[in-house]
C-alpha positions as CSV (number, residue, x, y, z in Angstrom):
1,M,103.2,104.2,106.4
2,S,104.9,100.9,105.8
3,A,101.5,99.3,104.7
4,A,100.9,102.2,102.3
5,N,104.4,101.7,101.0
6,I,103.7,98.0,100.3
7,A,100.5,99.0,98.4
8,L,102.4,101.5,96.4
9,L,105.1,99.0,95.5
10,A,102.7,96.3,94.6
11,G,100.5,98.6,92.5
12,D,102.9,101.0,90.9
13,S,106.4,99.5,91.4
14,E,107.4,102.6,93.4
15,Y,107.7,103.4,97.1
16,V,108.6,106.2,99.5
17,D,112.1,106.0,101.1
18,L,110.9,105.7,104.7
19,S,114.5,106.4,106.0
20,L,113.6,110.1,105.3
21,M,110.6,109.9,107.6
22,D,112.0,110.3,111.2
23,E,110.4,111.6,114.3
24,K,111.9,115.1,113.7
25,K,109.8,115.3,110.5
26,L,106.7,113.3,111.4
27,L,105.9,114.3,114.9
28,P,105.7,118.1,114.3
29,L,103.7,117.5,111.1
30,I,101.2,115.4,113.0
31,Q,101.1,117.6,116.0
32,D,100.4,120.7,113.9
33,Y,97.7,118.9,111.9
34,C,96.0,117.7,115.1
35,K,96.0,121.2,116.6
36,K,94.5,122.7,113.5
37,N,92.0,119.8,112.9
38,P,91.0,118.4,116.3
39,G,88.0,116.5,114.9
40,K,89.9,114.8,112.2
41,K,92.1,111.7,112.1
42,P,95.9,112.2,111.6
43,I,96.0,109.6,108.9
44,S,94.8,112.3,106.5
45,V,98.1,114.2,106.9
46,I,100.1,111.0,106.5
47,D,98.2,110.1,103.3
48,Q,99.0,113.6,102.0
49,L,102.7,113.3,102.9
50,I,102.9,109.9,101.1
51,D,101.2,111.4,98.0
52,D,103.5,114.5,98.0
53,T,106.8,112.7,98.6
54,D,109.0,111.7,95.7
55,K,108.9,108.0,95.0
56,V,111.7,105.5,94.3
57,E,111.3,102.8,91.7
58,G,111.3,99.2,93.0
59,K,110.4,95.7,92.1
60,W,107.7,93.7,93.8
61,K,107.5,89.9,93.7
62,S,103.8,89.0,93.5
63,G,102.7,86.6,96.2
64,T,105.2,87.8,98.8
65,I,102.3,88.9,101.0
66,P,99.0,86.9,100.5
67,W,96.6,89.8,100.5
68,A,98.7,91.7,97.9
69,A,99.0,88.7,95.5
70,D,97.6,88.9,92.0
71,D,94.4,86.9,91.5
């Protein structure tokens, strides 16, 4: 989730407040998804959670992480 957050921040200047994502929220969500979708990877439910969660505006300094730097 933190890597996806960096990509959001670098691309759209917004991110998900990860302090809202604790084990009480994430573990039941992942467990339920895995029970219902035994042949699928749990990243699908995490991606959906990130998409559906309200975002916070932020600033990103280009070049902070080499792979995320502008060309």
